[in-house]
C-alpha positions in Angstrom: -191.3 -20.0 61.9 -192.9 -18.0 64.6 -190.8 -15.6 67.0 -191.4 -18.1 69.9 -189.9 -20.9 68.4 -186.6 -19.0 67.6 -186.3 -17.8 71.1 -186.5 -21.3 72.3 -184.2 -22.6 69.4 -181.2 -19.8 70.3 -180.1 -21.3 74.0 -177.3 -18.7 75.0 -175.5 -19.0 78.2 -174.1 -15.8 79.3 -172.3 -16.3 82.3 -171.5 -19.3 84.6 -170.2 -18.8 87.9 -167.6 -21.3 89.4 -168.5 -24.2 91.4 -165.6 -24.3 93.6 -164.5 -20.4 94.1 -168.0 -18.9 93.5 -165.8 -15.8 92.5 -164.9 -16.6 89.0 -166.6 -16.8 85.9 -166.3 -19.9 83.7 -165.6 -19.9 80.1 -165.2 -22.7 77.5 -161.5 -23.7 76.5 -159.9 -26.5 74.7 -157.3 -28.5 76.6 -155.2 -31.6 75.5 -156.3 -34.5 78.0 -152.9 -36.7 77.4 -149.3 -36.5 77.8 -147.7 -34.8 74.4 -144.4 -36.3 75.3 -146.0 -39.7 75.8 -147.9 -39.1 72.4 -144.3 -38.2 70.6 -142.3 -41.3 72.4 -145.0 -43.7 71.0 -145.0 -42.5 67.6 -141.4 -42.6 67.4 -141.4 -46.0 69.3 -144.2 -47.2 66.7 -142.4 -46.1 63.5 -139.2 -47.7 64.8 -140.8 -50.7 65.1 -142.4 -50.8 61.9 -139.4 -50.1 59.7 -137.2 -52.4 61.6 -139.6 -55.5 61.5 -139.4 -56.1 64.8 -142.5 -56.3 66.8 -144.6 -55.0 63.9 -147.7 -55.4 65.1 -146.9 -53.5 68.6 -145.0 -50.9 66.7 -148.5 -50.3 64.5 -150.6 -50.3 67.8 -148.0 -47.8 69.6 -148.2 -45.6 66.4 -152.1 -45.4 66.3 -152.0 -44.6 70.1 -149.3 -41.9 70.2 -151.3 -40.1 67.1 -154.3 -40.3 69.3 -152.6 -38.9 72.1 -151.1 -35.8 70.3 -154.4 -35.1 68.3 -157.0 -35.7 71.2 -158.8 -32.2 72.5 -161.0 -32.1 75.1 -163.9 -29.3 75.8 -164.0 -27.6 79.1 -165.0 -25.2 81.1 -162.0 -22.9 82.7 -162.5 -20.5 85.6 -160.8 -17.3 85.1 -159.9 -16.7 89.0 -159.1 -20.4 90.5 -158.2 -21.7 87.1 -160.7 -24.7 88.1 -161.5 -27.1 85.3 -164.9 -28.8 84.6 -165.7 -30.9 81.9 -168.3 -29.7 79.6 -171.2 -32.5 79.0 
């Protein structure tokens, strides 16, 4: 592989200016897109419904949805000045 191919393969973004405030610099961050309290309530409701046998199908759905809420992560750009959040694509 030549030096020219290596330079094009490594694309490094050093600084990204904030599109909203124009004063800050965007940095990479990982956030939770869903409410953690809702995830905990769904998991508890799902476990309760599964163990009592009442509405077991809805309990399973609530349990899986709650686990998804608790484990979901979203990669975003976060401004260090105005704290604006922009989705990374």
